[in-house]
C-alpha positions as CSV (number, residue, x, y, z in Angstrom):
1,K,-24.5,14.0,-30.2
2,V,-23.6,16.9,-27.7
3,A,-25.0,14.2,-24.4
4,A,-23.5,11.1,-26.8
5,Y,-19.5,13.2,-26.4
6,A,-20.4,13.7,-22.9
7,V,-20.8,10.1,-22.1
8,S,-18.0,8.9,-23.4
9,T,-15.8,12.1,-22.2
10,S,-16.8,10.8,-18.3
11,E,-15.6,7.2,-19.4
12,R,-12.5,8.4,-20.7
13,Y,-12.0,10.5,-17.3
14,A,-12.7,7.7,-15.3
15,A,-10.6,4.9,-16.9
16,D,-7.9,7.8,-16.7
17,A,-8.2,8.2,-13.1
18,V,-7.9,4.7,-12.4
19,Y,-4.7,4.6,-14.6
20,V,-3.3,7.1,-12.5
21,Q,-3.2,4.8,-9.4
22,E,-1.7,2.3,-11.1
23,P,2.2,3.4,-10.5
24,N,1.5,4.4,-7.0
25,E,0.1,1.1,-6.1
26,I,2.9,-0.6,-7.7
27,A,5.8,1.5,-6.1
28,A,4.1,0.8,-2.8
29,E,4.0,-3.0,-3.5
30,I,7.9,-2.3,-4.2
31,L,8.7,-0.2,-0.9
32,Q,7.0,-2.7,1.2
33,D,9.3,-5.7,-0.8
34,L,11.8,-3.5,0.0
35,S,11.4,-3.2,3.7
36,D,10.6,-6.3,4.1
37,F,14.0,-7.4,2.9
38,W,15.8,-5.0,5.0
39,A,14.4,-6.5,7.7
40,A,14.8,-9.8,6.8
41,Q,18.5,-9.3,6.6
42,D,18.5,-7.7,10.2
43,F,17.0,-10.8,11.3
44,H,19.2,-12.9,9.1
45,L,22.2,-11.5,11.2
46,F,21.1,-12.2,14.7
47,A,20.1,-15.7,12.8
48,S,23.8,-15.6,12.3
49,T,25.1,-14.4,15.0
50,N,23.2,-16.6,17.2
51,N,24.2,-19.9,15.0
52,A,27.9,-18.9,15.7
53,L,27.2,-18.4,19.6
54,M,25.4,-21.2,19.8
55,S,27.7,-23.4,18.6
56,D,30.7,-22.3,20.7
57,F,28.4,-22.8,23.5
58,A,27.5,-26.2,22.6
59,R,31.6,-27.1,22.1
60,Q,31.9,-25.4,25.4
61,A,29.5,-27.6,27.4
62,G,30.7,-30.6,25.5
63,I,34.5,-30.1,27.3
64,R,32.6,-29.3,30.4
65,Y,30.1,-32.7,30.3
66,Q,33.2,-34.3,29.5
67,A,35.0,-33.1,32.6
68,G,32.1,-34.0,34.6
69,D,31.0,-30.1,35.4
70,I,27.5,-30.6,33.8
71,M,25.0,-33.2,33.9
72,R,23.9,-35.2,30.4
73,V,20.4,-33.3,30.5
74,E,22.3,-30.0,30.7
75,Y,24.8,-31.1,27.4
76,E,22.0,-31.9,25.4
77,T,20.1,-29.1,25.8
78,A,23.2,-27.3,24.4
79,Q,23.2,-29.4,22.0
80,L,19.3,-28.4,21.2
81,A,19.8,-25.0,21.0
82,Y,23.0,-25.3,18.4
83,A,20.4,-27.4,16.6
84,E,17.8,-24.7,16.8
85,A,20.1,-22.0,16.0
86,R,21.0,-23.5,13.0
87,M,17.0,-24.1,11.9
88,R,16.6,-20.4,12.3
89,L,19.4,-19.3,10.3
90,A,18.3,-21.9,7.4
91,E,14.7,-20.1,7.7
92,A,16.1,-16.5,7.4
93,D,18.0,-17.9,5.0
94,A,15.3,-19.2,2.5
95,Y,13.0,-15.8,3.8
96,T,15.8,-13.1,2.4
97,T,15.7,-15.0,-0.7
98,E,12.3,-15.4,-1.6
99,L,12.2,-11.3,-0.6
100,A,15.6,-10.9,-2.5
101,N,13.6,-12.6,-6.2
102,S,10.5,-10.4,-5.3
103,L,12.2,-7.7,-5.9
104,I,14.3,-8.8,-8.6
105,A,11.3,-9.8,-10.6
106,F,10.2,-6.1,-10.5
107,G,13.9,-5.2,-11.7
108,A,16.0,-4.6,-9.4
109,P,19.8,-5.3,-10.1
110,V,20.6,-9.1,-8.6
111,N,23.3,-8.0,-6.3
112,P,21.3,-6.9,-3.3
113,I,24.8,-4.2,-2.3
114,G,23.3,-2.1,-4.7
115,W,19.6,-1.5,-3.3
116,P,19.0,1.6,-2.0
117,A,18.5,1.4,2.2
118,L,15.5,3.0,3.9
119,P,15.8,5.8,6.1
120,T,16.6,5.2,9.6
121,E,14.1,8.0,10.6
122,L,10.8,8.8,9.8
123,P,9.0,12.0,9.6
124,E,6.6,13.6,12.8
125,H,3.7,15.3,11.1
126,T,0.3,15.3,11.8
127,L,-3.1,15.6,9.2
128,G,-6.0,17.8,10.1
129,A,-9.5,17.6,8.8
130,P,-8.8,19.7,6.1
131,E,-5.6,18.2,4.9
132,I,-7.5,14.9,4.8
133,N,-10.2,16.1,3.3
134,A,-7.9,17.5,0.4
135,I,-6.0,14.6,0.1
136,V,-9.6,12.6,-0.3
137,E,-10.5,15.1,-2.8
138,N,-7.8,14.3,-5.3
139,L,-7.4,10.2,-4.9
140,P,-7.4,8.8,-8.1
141,K,-10.3,6.3,-6.8
142,V,-12.7,9.4,-5.7
143,R,-12.2,11.1,-8.9
144,A,-12.9,8.2,-10.9
145,S,-16.3,8.1,-9.0
146,R,-17.1,11.1,-9.6
147,A,-16.4,11.2,-13.4
148,E,-19.1,8.2,-13.6
149,V,-21.2,9.9,-11.4
150,N,-20.7,13.0,-14.6
151,G,-21.3,10.3,-17.2
152,A,-24.4,8.5,-15.7
153,E,-25.8,12.5,-15.9
154,A,-24.8,12.5,-19.3
155,A,-26.5,9.2,-20.0
156,V,-29.6,10.7,-18.4
157,N,-29.3,13.7,-20.4
158,L,-28.8,11.3,-24.1
159,A,-31.8,8.9,-23.0
160,K,-33.8,12.6,-22.4
161,A,-32.5,13.5,-25.9
162,Q,-33.3,10.6,-27.7
163,K,-36.7,10.3,-26.2
164,R,-37.5,13.8,-28.1
165,P,-39.3,13.6,-31.9
166,D,-36.7,14.5,-34.6
167,P,-38.7,16.3,-37.0
168,T,-37.1,16.1,-40.8
169,I,-38.1,18.6,-43.5
170,G,-37.2,18.0,-47.4
171,I,-37.3,20.1,-50.4
172,R,-38.1,19.1,-53.8
173,A,-37.5,20.9,-57.1
174,G,-38.5,19.3,-60.6
175,E,-40.2,20.4,-63.6
176,E,-43.1,19.6,-65.5
177,D,-44.1,20.5,-69.0
178,D,-43.0,24.1,-68.9
179,E,-43.5,24.8,-65.2
180,S,-40.8,24.7,-62.6
181,L,-42.1,23.0,-59.8
182,V,-40.9,23.0,-55.5
183,G,-42.0,20.9,-53.1
184,V,-41.9,21.3,-49.4
185,S,-42.3,18.3,-47.0
186,F,-42.1,18.0,-42.9
187,S,-42.5,15.0,-41.0
188,I,-42.3,14.6,-37.3
189,P,-42.2,10.8,-35.8
190,L,-45.0,9.2,-33.1
191,F,-43.9,7.0,-30.7
192,V,-46.5,5.1,-30.6
193,R,-45.1,2.0,-29.4
194,N,-42.2,3.0,-27.8
195,N,-42.2,6.6,-25.9
196,F,-38.6,5.5,-24.3
197,D,-39.9,6.4,-20.8
198,D,-38.5,3.4,-19.6
199,D,-35.0,4.3,-21.1
200,V,-35.0,7.6,-19.0
201,M,-36.0,5.9,-15.9
202,A,-33.4,3.3,-16.0
203,A,-30.5,5.8,-17.0
204,I,-32.0,7.8,-13.8
205,S,-32.5,5.0,-11.5
206,A,-28.6,3.9,-12.6
207,K,-27.6,7.3,-11.9
208,S,-28.8,7.0,-8.3
209,K,-27.2,3.8,-7.6
210,I,-23.7,5.1,-9.5
211,E,-24.2,8.2,-7.1
212,A,-24.7,6.3,-4.0
213,D,-21.4,4.2,-4.6
214,A,-19.2,7.2,-5.3
215,D,-20.5,8.7,-1.9
216,M,-19.5,4.9,-0.3
217,V,-15.9,5.3,-2.3
218,T,-15.2,9.2,-0.7
219,R,-16.6,7.8,2.5
220,L,-14.8,5.1,2.8
221,A,-11.2,6.5,1.5
222,R,-11.7,9.0,4.1
223,A,-11.9,6.6,7.0
224,E,-9.2,4.4,5.6
225,L,-7.1,7.2,5.1
226,T,-7.8,8.8,8.8
227,V,-7.2,5.3,10.1
228,S,-3.7,5.1,8.2
229,V,-2.8,8.3,9.9
230,L,-3.6,7.5,13.6
231,R,-2.2,4.1,13.2
232,F,1.7,5.8,12.1
233,S,1.4,7.8,14.5
234,T,0.9,5.8,17.3
235,M,3.1,3.3,15.5
236,R,5.9,6.4,15.6
237,E,5.3,7.2,19.2
238,A,6.1,3.3,20.3
239,W,9.2,3.3,18.5
240,V,10.0,6.5,19.9
241,D,9.4,5.3,23.3
242,W,11.6,1.9,22.5
243,E,14.7,4.3,21.7
244,K,14.6,5.8,24.9
245,V,14.5,3.0,27.2
246,S,16.5,0.3,24.5
247,S,20.5,2.0,24.6
248,V,22.3,-1.6,25.4
249,S,23.3,-3.1,22.0
250,M,22.6,-7.4,21.9
251,E,26.3,-7.0,21.1
252,T,27.4,-5.4,24.2
253,Q,24.8,-7.5,25.9
254,T,26.0,-10.9,24.9
255,K,29.7,-10.5,25.4
256,V,28.7,-9.5,29.1
257,L,26.9,-12.7,29.0
258,T,29.4,-15.1,27.4
259,R,32.1,-13.4,29.9
260,L,29.9,-14.5,32.9
261,W,29.6,-17.8,31.4
262,E,33.1,-18.4,30.4
263,A,33.5,-17.4,34.2
264,R,31.3,-20.0,35.1
265,E,29.2,-16.6,37.2
266,L,26.4,-18.6,35.6
267,S,24.5,-21.5,35.2
268,M,23.6,-22.9,31.7
269,S,20.3,-22.2,31.9
270,E,20.8,-19.1,33.1
271,F,23.3,-17.9,30.5
272,L,20.5,-19.4,27.9
273,L,17.5,-17.7,29.1
274,Q,19.3,-14.2,29.7
275,Y,20.6,-14.6,26.4
276,R,17.1,-15.5,24.6
277,Q,15.5,-12.7,26.5
278,T,18.2,-10.1,25.0
279,L,17.5,-11.8,21.3
280,E,14.2,-11.8,21.6
281,A,14.3,-8.1,22.5
282,Q,16.4,-7.0,19.5
283,R,13.9,-9.3,17.4
284,T,11.3,-7.1,19.1
285,A,12.8,-3.9,18.1
286,V,13.2,-4.9,14.2
287,E,9.6,-6.3,14.2
288,L,8.4,-2.4,15.9
289,R,10.3,-0.7,13.3
290,Q,9.3,-2.9,10.3
291,T,5.8,-2.2,11.7
292,L,6.1,1.4,11.9
293,W,7.4,1.2,8.0
294,E,4.5,-0.6,7.2
295,S,1.8,1.6,8.8
296,W,4.0,4.5,6.7
297,I,4.0,3.0,3.3
298,D,0.3,2.3,3.5
299,F,-0.5,5.9,4.8
300,V,1.4,6.8,1.5
301,R,-0.2,4.4,-0.2
302,Q,-3.8,5.5,0.6
303,S,-3.0,9.2,0.1
304,N,-1.7,8.5,-2.9
305,Q,1.8,10.1,-2.9
306,V,4.1,7.2,-3.0
307,E,6.1,8.8,-5.7
308,H,5.7,12.5,-4.0
309,W,7.6,11.0,-1.3
310,L,10.1,9.0,-2.8
311,T,11.0,11.6,-5.3
312,T,10.7,15.0,-3.2
313,A,11.3,13.5,0.1
314,S,8.8,15.4,1.8
315,V,6.2,13.9,4.2
316,V,2.9,15.0,2.4
317,Q,1.4,17.4,-0.4
318,T,-0.1,19.9,1.9
319,A,-3.1,21.1,1.2
320,E,-2.6,23.9,-0.6
321,E,-0.7,21.8,-3.3
322,L,-3.4,19.6,-3.3
323,R,-6.2,21.9,-4.0
324,G,-3.9,23.7,-6.2
325,L,-4.0,20.3,-8.6
326,S,-6.4,20.8,-11.7
327,Y,-8.3,18.2,-13.1
328,E,-11.1,18.5,-16.0
329,Y,-13.6,16.2,-14.1
């Protein structure tokens, strides 16, 4: 009974550990959708600004073409640029709506105005081997795999217990004529056809496989967490470098280019080329920031700390905090 109870208890611990992981995964998915939505909002703003500017650009190109200041090919190029801007705006509308519907499906309010914005900056942090190991040791999937090892050990003990003979002692009492009689019997089963050695060997074999799988889960979790830490650190450095060199906003640069175009100091092709370079630079900035957020979300997901970060605004739990966690596995 003790061995059977140990098996069932280990199975319950393994199931509990897997269940603990689910809120972290769901929170990470919502956070990623929210990050994508706000990035899509930025892209939509660019597309809307671009559409308005290209509309005015195409209108002015039409006036200049009628006045004979530009050739037909330049006029048609301006119209194509406006058509492309309308298409980009439609794509941005569709993508933003798709992401909004995904968040609403998770229970977000229908009106995005009340949705939480993401912080403008992410914390700088470095995790050494002790912190990474402490996080890995307390990951639900690692705890679940170790609970399965404990269950396999209990299964081996159960198989061995069932192999041992279970003797039976019986006592009988009665009367015959005028005499009281008492009888004692003792029996022990003889496993002639089945000595249960195969059951024990099968349990030992299963335990060896489960131990190997648990080691693989731990090594893979450590590798994934290490990669996520390095990726976030690399992306954060890239973002900091970008902020240092990207001091001119798209709005300022666009105003300068528009004034030069209206003053006819830039040709149409020159205006389009420089404007598109400015627009591409701003899109690159948003994509870089979005990738930075993806790497951060991946880190807190891999470390099972999404809820901890959201509720405490702390970077991560320290190694001491993690080692202080008590589990009964």
